C-alpha positions, -999 to +999 in steps of 0.1 A: +583-525+535+594-492+549+630-497+537+619-506+502+598-475+500+627-453+510+650-469+484+624-464+457+619-428+467+657-422+468+660-436+432+631-415+419+644-383+435+679-390+423+669-396+386+640-372+382+661-340+380+685-356+355+656-366+333+641-332+334+674-315+326+683-336+297+649-341+279+640-304+274+643-288+240+673-268+231+665-231+233+683-210+207+700-179+220+689-152+196+680-115+197+645-102+194+630-092+162+632-054+156+619-028+132+642+002+130+627+034+117+652+060+105+651+097+112+627+112+087+642+132+059+676+114+060+668+091+031+680+059+048+661+027+045+643+012+075+658-021+088+640-052+100+655-083+115+672-098+146+689-074+169+725-086+173+741-059+194+738-023+206+771-004+206+778+032+216+776+044+180+756+018+161+730-010+161+738-043+144+708-059+128+708-093+110+685-090+080+677-118+056+703-104+032+730-101+059+742-081+089+737-043+087+753-017+109+730+013+115+744+045+130+724+056+160+724+092+148+702+081+119+677+061+140+645+076+152+628+047+168+632+009+173+602-014+178+611-046+196+588-076+193+588-090+228+565-119+223+541-135+198+509-133+218+494-101+203+458-090+204+447-108+173+459-142+185+444-137+220+410-127+204+411-158+182+415-180+213+390-160+233+363-164+206+371-201+201+369-207+239+336-187+242+320-207+214+332-241+225+324-236+262+291-218+257+280-243+230+289-273+251+272-259+282+241-251+262+240-285+246+245-303+280+219-281+297+194-288+269+196-325+277+181-319+312+143-320+312+122-291+327+149-265+326+137-234+309+167-211+318+192-234+302+202-212+273+212-184+296+240-205+312+259-209+279+253-173+270+266-161+304+297-182+302+304-171+266+300-134+275+323-139+305+349-154+281+346-124+258+349-099+286+379-114+303+395-124+270+390-090+256+408-074+286+436-100+282+439-093+244+443-056+251+470-062+277+488-087+254+487-063+225+502-035+245+530-057+260+539-075+227+558-045+213+581-020+230+591+012+213+625+027+222+636+062+211+670+078+216+691+088+235+683+058+257+695+032+232+711+011+260+675+000+269+677-022+238+707-042+250+687-069+269+669-077+236+701-083+216+718-116+210+750-100+223+739-076+249+774-066+259+783-056+223+794-076+193+825-098+202+856-091+181+864-129+180+831-138+163+829-140+125+797-122+115+794-145+084+793-176+106+762-165+125+730-182+117+698-162+116+676-165+146+639-175+145+615-147+137 
């Protein structure tokens, strides 16, 4: 019995990492979405799209109409979208959670006889959801966007598809747009 258990355990431990490594979804390597605001009064258009590369003199941004090179001298600020969980999305889930949990607790508590303080349980849980969810929503909203101003443009490099700079051997027209 003990030998059989060890053999089964050995097979499970041998095959489980392989299954985990091969069944995961492919993660595309793309740059973050950016909004580039030009220096006021220079008459240049703002840019919005995927950050491809940050080079010493320019930013490369892939917009829906193609790749655009923006001189750093004409850029005032770059807003980087770090993640999709902004305040609005967090508040939506907070309110749904508060209503579902508070409503379910109130309904289940109402099914118990001789309990007069039953409604307070659902209300208390719903208010707790709103308080903690509101704090989380504010934190997520603040962390969802990073604003970078010059001359520290190298801070943008980790958010680019090519953080070391655009490779010379890559054909810009062969690049597929990343997910927004």
